[in-house]
Z-matrix of the N, CA and C atoms (Angstrom, degrees):
N
C 1 1.433
C 2 1.513 1 108.64
N 3 1.333 2 113.51 1 136.12
C 4 1.511 3 121.52 2 178.68
C 5 1.440 4 113.71 3 -69.33
N 6 1.297 5 114.69 4 162.35
C 7 1.487 6 121.98 5 173.13
C 8 1.519 7 113.49 6 -58.22
N 9 1.372 8 112.92 7 -45.61
C 10 1.408 9 121.57 8 177.49
C 11 1.541 10 111.96 9 -56.79
N 12 1.395 11 115.61 10 -55.63
C 13 1.382 12 123.38 11 -176.48
C 14 1.642 13 108.71 12 -56.78
N 15 1.304 14 115.99 13 -45.24
C 16 1.480 15 116.17 14 -178.10
C 17 1.510 16 110.97 15 -64.76
N 18 1.415 17 120.35 16 -40.26
C 19 1.420 18 121.85 17 175.63
C 20 1.539 19 112.33 18 -58.02
N 21 1.339 20 111.58 19 -46.69
C 22 1.429 21 115.57 20 179.63
C 23 1.564 22 113.95 21 -62.17
N 24 1.340 23 113.91 22 -36.00
C 25 1.510 24 118.07 23 176.95
C 26 1.600 25 106.79 24 -65.01
N 27 1.291 26 118.05 25 -45.86
C 28 1.453 27 121.75 26 -174.36
C 29 1.525 28 108.77 27 -65.12
N 30 1.350 29 115.76 28 -39.50
C 31 1.428 30 121.40 29 179.53
C 32 1.542 31 110.38 30 -64.68
N 33 1.288 32 116.29 31 -39.34
C 34 1.461 33 123.00 32 177.62
C 35 1.546 34 112.64 33 -64.78
N 36 1.303 35 113.73 34 -35.95
C 37 1.473 36 118.06 35 177.62
C 38 1.501 37 116.05 36 -80.71
N 39 1.295 38 116.94 37 -17.47
C 40 1.491 39 119.78 38 -175.03
C 41 1.476 40 113.89 39 -62.60
N 42 1.369 41 124.34 40 -39.90
C 43 1.467 42 116.16 41 -173.84
C 44 1.494 43 112.59 42 -64.90
N 45 1.340 44 121.31 43 -22.48
C 46 1.451 45 123.32 44 178.31
C 47 1.522 46 115.34 45 -84.22
N 48 1.327 47 116.44 46 -3.27
C 49 1.441 48 119.53 47 -177.51
C 50 1.569 49 112.41 48 -107.89
N 51 1.306 50 112.47 49 161.47
C 52 1.449 51 121.89 50 -177.23
C 53 1.546 52 113.23 51 -140.34
N 54 1.257 53 116.34 52 156.48
C 55 1.498 54 119.27 53 170.34
C 56 1.571 55 113.07 54 50.95
N 57 1.360 56 112.46 55 -128.98
C 58 1.486 57 118.05 56 -172.08
C 59 1.559 58 108.28 57 -62.83
N 60 1.258 59 120.23 58 -37.12
C 61 1.478 60 121.16 59 -179.01
C 62 1.557 61 110.42 60 -61.85
N 63 1.335 62 115.08 61 -42.46
C 64 1.510 63 120.50 62 178.46
C 65 1.533 64 105.61 63 -65.96
N 66 1.305 65 117.88 64 -45.72
C 67 1.523 66 121.04 65 -179.07
C 68 1.599 67 107.62 66 -53.22
N 69 1.339 68 116.40 67 -50.40
C 70 1.460 69 116.42 68 -177.15
C 71 1.546 70 112.57 69 -61.93
N 72 1.311 71 117.73 70 -39.35
C 73 1.458 72 117.55 71 174.18
C 74 1.510 73 114.58 72 -60.52
N 75 1.414 74 114.42 73 -44.02
C 76 1.427 75 119.58 74 178.25
C 77 1.478 76 112.03 75 -62.73
N 78 1.336 77 119.41 76 -39.48
C 79 1.492 78 120.53 77 -178.36
C 80 1.563 79 109.24 78 -66.02
N 81 1.369 80 116.76 79 -41.45
C 82 1.435 81 120.29 80 176.23
C 83 1.518 82 112.16 81 -61.50
N 84 1.263 83 115.26 82 -49.31
C 85 1.510 84 119.88 83 179.06
C 86 1.465 85 111.56 84 -62.99
N 87 1.340 86 122.51 85 -31.74
C 88 1.435 87 123.90 86 179.16
C 89 1.504 88 110.93 87 -68.77
N 90 1.356 89 117.08 88 -42.57
C 91 1.468 90 122.28 89 175.63
C 92 1.574 91 112.59 90 -60.92
N 93 1.358 92 112.74 91 -39.14
C 94 1.430 93 116.54 92 177.70
C 95 1.510 94 114.12 93 -69.77
N 96 1.340 95 111.20 94 -36.21
C 97 1.538 96 118.00 95 177.82
C 98 1.499 97 109.21 96 -61.91
N 99 1.319 98 115.01 97 -48.73
C 100 1.482 99 120.77 98 178.94
C 101 1.496 100 111.31 99 -58.09
N 102 1.313 101 120.29 100 -43.69
C 103 1.449 102 128.75 101 -176.81
C 104 1.653 103 104.54 102 -63.96
N 105 1.233 104 116.21 103 -45.28
C 106 1.486 105 122.94 104 -179.24
C 107 1.443 106 110.24 105 -59.28
N 108 1.346 107 117.06 106 -46.73
C 109 1.539 108 121.66 107 -177.23
C 110 1.539 109 102.80 108 -68.39
N 111 1.306 110 125.12 109 -43.66
C 112 1.426 111 122.93 110 179.73
C 113 1.586 112 113.75 111 -59.06
N 114 1.354 113 112.29 112 -40.37
C 115 1.426 114 117.89 113 -177.44
C 116 1.571 115 105.57 114 -68.98
N 117 1.286 116 119.74 115 -45.66
C 118 1.467 117 120.90 116 -178.11
C 119 1.557 118 110.88 117 -64.72
N 120 1.401 119 116.85 118 -36.45
C 121 1.428 120 121.31 119 177.50
C 122 1.483 121 109.15 120 -55.97
N 123 1.307 122 117.20 121 -48.15
C 124 1.443 123 121.50 122 174.95
C 125 1.467 124 117.94 123 -53.25
N 126 1.370 125 112.59 124 -43.96
C 127 1.505 126 118.29 125 176.60
C 128 1.480 127 113.11 126 -64.00
N 129 1.380 128 113.51 127 -43.83
C 130 1.473 129 118.01 128 -177.87
C 131 1.588 130 110.05 129 -65.79
N 132 1.332 131 114.61 130 -37.57
C 133 1.472 132 119.26 131 175.15
C 134 1.482 133 109.55 132 -57.94
N 135 1.263 134 121.96 133 -46.58
C 136 1.396 135 126.39 134 -178.40
C 137 1.566 136 111.42 135 -63.16
N 138 1.323 137 113.39 136 -42.05
C 139 1.496 138 118.12 137 177.97
C 140 1.520 139 110.12 138 -65.01
N 141 1.277 140 119.42 139 -37.56
C 142 1.457 141 125.19 140 -175.09
C 143 1.526 142 112.76 141 -81.92
N 144 1.252 143 120.91 142 -3.64
C 145 1.389 144 126.95 143 -171.61
C 146 1.640 145 111.11 144 -55.04
N 147 1.264 146 112.66 145 -36.04
C 148 1.461 147 117.83 146 -177.77
C 149 1.486 148 117.40 147 -92.47
N 150 1.346 149 115.69 148 -2.27
C 151 1.450 150 122.09 149 -175.96
C 152 1.468 151 107.82 150 -97.78
N 153 1.377 152 111.63 151 147.00
C 154 1.423 153 120.07 152 172.98
C 155 1.527 154 110.94 153 -74.69
N 156 1.332 155 119.09 154 163.27
C 157 1.412 156 122.99 155 176.86
C 158 1.437 157 108.28 156 -60.91
N 159 1.378 158 118.51 157 -42.20
C 160 1.539 159 119.50 158 -178.87
C 161 1.509 160 108.93 159 -64.99
N 162 1.266 161 122.78 160 -32.87
C 163 1.486 162 125.15 161 178.41
C 164 1.561 163 108.18 162 -69.37
N 165 1.320 164 116.83 163 -37.43
C 166 1.483 165 119.38 164 178.44
C 167 1.576 166 108.90 165 -69.48
N 168 1.331 167 116.42 166 -41.03
C 169 1.453 168 118.20 167 178.75
C 170 1.555 169 108.28 168 -61.91
N 171 1.332 170 115.41 169 -41.83
C 172 1.522 171 115.88 170 -179.12
C 173 1.504 172 108.96 171 -67.48
N 174 1.325 173 120.26 172 -38.31
C 175 1.434 174 117.73 173 174.93
C 176 1.538 175 116.59 174 -60.69
N 177 1.342 176 113.43 175 -40.18
C 178 1.437 177 115.99 176 174.63
C 179 1.510 178 116.55 177 -65.28
N 180 1.371 179 115.57 178 -39.14
C 181 1.431 180 119.44 179 175.47
C 182 1.459 181 110.12 180 -65.75
N 183 1.366 182 121.83 181 -33.49
C 184 1.414 183 125.45 182 -178.36
C 185 1.529 184 112.19 183 -63.77
N 186 1.380 185 116.62 184 -33.36
C 187 1.416 186 121.86 185 -179.78
C 188 1.547 187 111.76 186 -92.04
N 189 1.273 188 115.72 187 11.18
C 190 1.454 189 121.71 188 -179.33
C 191 1.498 190 121.48 189 84.42
N 192 1.324 191 115.99 190 14.71
C 193 1.462 192 121.47 191 179.94
C 194 1.545 193 106.94 192 -100.35
N 195 1.381 194 120.50 193 111.99
C 196 1.369 195 117.19 194 177.57
C 197 1.477 196 117.24 195 -69.56
N 198 1.270 197 115.87 196 133.68
C 199 1.522 198 122.84 197 -178.25
C 200 1.559 199 105.34 198 -137.84
N 201 1.236 200 110.17 199 163.62
C 202 1.488 201 117.18 200 173.62
C 203 1.545 202 110.98 201 -148.38
N 204 1.294 203 114.55 202 172.57
C 205 1.469 204 118.57 203 -170.00
C 206 1.539 205 113.76 204 -68.35
N 207 1.324 206 115.26 205 -15.64
C 208 1.431 207 119.57 206 176.05
C 209 1.478 208 115.92 207 -68.15
N 210 1.405 209 115.29 208 -23.08
C 211 1.424 210 119.18 209 179.32
C 212 1.561 211 113.26 210 -78.47
N 213 1.314 212 115.75 211 132.48
C 214 1.486 213 113.99 212 178.47
C 215 1.451 214 116.34 213 -78.33
N 216 1.311 215 117.91 214 165.94
C 217 1.427 216 123.77 215 -174.16
C 218 1.578 217 113.82 216 -52.57
N 219 1.307 218 114.40 217 -49.53
C 220 1.472 219 120.76 218 179.41
C 221 1.605 220 111.65 219 -56.22
N 222 1.275 221 113.69 220 -41.82
C 223 1.448 222 118.26 221 179.70
C 224 1.487 223 114.93 222 -64.75
N 225 1.352 224 113.34 223 -38.26
C 226 1.487 225 119.53 224 -179.47
C 227 1.615 226 110.58 225 -72.10
N 228 1.360 227 112.90 226 -38.44
C 229 1.402 228 119.64 227 174.26
C 230 1.578 229 112.38 228 -59.73
N 231 1.290 230 114.00 229 -46.09
C 232 1.558 231 118.57 230 179.03
C 233 1.454 232 107.53 231 -63.97
N 234 1.417 233 119.35 232 -45.66
C 235 1.453 234 117.68 233 -177.13
C 236 1.607 235 109.77 234 -62.46
N 237 1.280 236 118.25 235 -37.81
C 238 1.478 237 123.64 236 177.05
C 239 1.493 238 109.43 237 -62.59
N 240 1.350 239 119.78 238 -44.13
C 241 1.459 240 125.54 239 176.26
C 242 1.525 241 111.55 240 -61.74
N 243 1.259 242 117.99 241 -42.21
C 244 1.467 243 124.09 242 177.64
C 245 1.467 244 113.49 243 -62.06
N 246 1.340 245 112.00 244 -44.43
C 247 1.476 246 119.29 245 -177.71
C 248 1.552 247 106.40 246 -63.99
N 249 1.319 248 116.75 247 -46.88
C 250 1.479 249 118.77 248 -178.44
C 251 1.531 250 111.76 249 -66.88
N 252 1.292 251 116.63 250 -39.43
C 253 1.402 252 123.03 251 -179.45
C 254 1.592 253 112.38 252 -63.39
N 255 1.327 254 112.62 253 -38.10
C 256 1.550 255 117.29 254 -179.01
C 257 1.541 256 111.10 255 -64.79
N 258 1.299 257 117.93 256 -19.14
C 259 1.462 258 117.66 257 -178.02
C 260 1.573 259 111.31 258 -96.58
N 261 1.298 260 118.30 259 1.44
C 262 1.457 261 119.85 260 -179.94
C 263 1.548 262 110.60 261 -77.05
N 264 1.319 263 116.14 262 153.40
C 265 1.433 264 118.20 263 178.45
C 266 1.547 265 114.33 264 -58.92
N 267 1.385 266 116.73 265 -33.06
C 268 1.408 267 118.71 266 177.37
C 269 1.566 268 114.66 267 -68.23
N 270 1.319 269 114.90 268 -40.90
C 271 1.472 270 117.80 269 176.03
C 272 1.475 271 113.43 270 -69.71
N 273 1.284 272 117.53 271 -34.19
C 274 1.523 273 120.81 272 176.15
C 275 1.483 274 111.34 273 -68.08
N 276 1.265 275 116.03 274 -39.59
C 277 1.463 276 120.16 275 -179.82
C 278 1.591 277 109.61 276 -68.72
N 279 1.356 278 112.17 277 -40.76
C 280 1.458 279 115.32 278 -179.93
C 281 1.562 280 110.04 279 -62.44
N 282 1.404 281 115.13 280 -46.47
C 283 1.441 282 117.70 281 -179.17
C 284 1.559 283 112.47 282 -59.97
N 285 1.276 284 115.63 283 -36.33
C 286 1.547 285 118.75 284 -178.86
C 287 1.548 286 103.68 285 -73.50
N 288 1.280 287 119.40 286 -39.67
C 289 1.539 288 119.32 287 178.01
C 290 1.509 289 110.44 288 -60.38
N 291 1.351 290 114.77 289 -48.13
C 292 1.470 291 114.75 290 -178.95
C 293 1.576 292 115.65 291 -63.94
N 294 1.395 293 112.43 292 -35.24
C 295 1.501 294 116.25 293 174.03
C 296 1.537 295 111.37 294 -63.16
N 297 1.362 296 115.23 295 -41.64
C 298 1.450 297 117.95 296 -179.82
C 299 1.503 298 110.38 297 -61.42
N 300 1.339 299 115.88 298 -46.91
C 301 1.418 300 125.10 299 179.02
C 302 1.505 301 110.16 300 -54.84
N 303 1.252 302 118.91 301 -49.22
C 304 1.459 303 128.13 302 -176.69
C 305 1.557 304 108.80 303 -59.57
N 306 1.351 305 114.67 304 -42.96
C 307 1.411 306 116.25 305 179.42
C 308 1.610 307 111.77 306 -67.85
N 309 1.223 308 115.05 307 -14.73
C 310 1.523 309 119.44 308 175.35
C 311 1.458 310 111.52 309 -103.27
N 312 1.329 311 117.17 310 15.19
C 313 1.475 312 122.96 311 -179.20
C 314 1.491 313 119.40 312 73.89
N 315 1.342 314 116.17 313 16.29
C 316 1.448 315 121.07 314 179.70
C 317 1.529 316 106.75 315 -105.08
N 318 1.406 317 115.05 316 129.85
C 319 1.423 318 120.39 317 -174.51
C 320 1.447 319 110.79 318 -149.01
N 321 1.336 320 125.38 319 141.31
C 322 1.434 321 123.32 320 177.64
C 323 1.574 322 109.31 321 -75.39
N 324 1.202 323 122.45 322 -18.56
C 325 1.450 324 125.44 323 -176.56
C 326 1.556 325 105.25 324 -82.16
N 327 1.302 326 115.54 325 119.10
C 328 1.522 327 116.18 326 -172.79
C 329 1.544 328 108.28 327 -76.33
N 330 1.333 329 114.28 328 146.40
C 331 1.436 330 124.38 329 178.81
C 332 1.499 331 109.79 330 -73.33
N 333 1.225 332 117.85 331 145.78
C 334 1.481 333 124.15 332 176.63
C 335 1.471 334 114.34 333 -90.72
């Protein structure tokens, strides 16, 4: 099963879960979300290998992400990967799942 499919399955199961069960789903989905972002970051890094930093900044600005010359190459690549990742079905499903969980009082950020 792919990362995307598993996140979609977890997100589909979330509305019927509460409390600790919902927290367990959210924790698993979060790990998969992070893995998906790491994988895409590697892919974007490979695609960007032949581009100059200036070209990367231009690409970022073209898609509406403000960048400037003070940002280093790795940071711009990561921002491009994050922007691309956030538009994937997996990331969108995770965001919806996390919002649903938050409305039920379930959050990955511990209370103080």
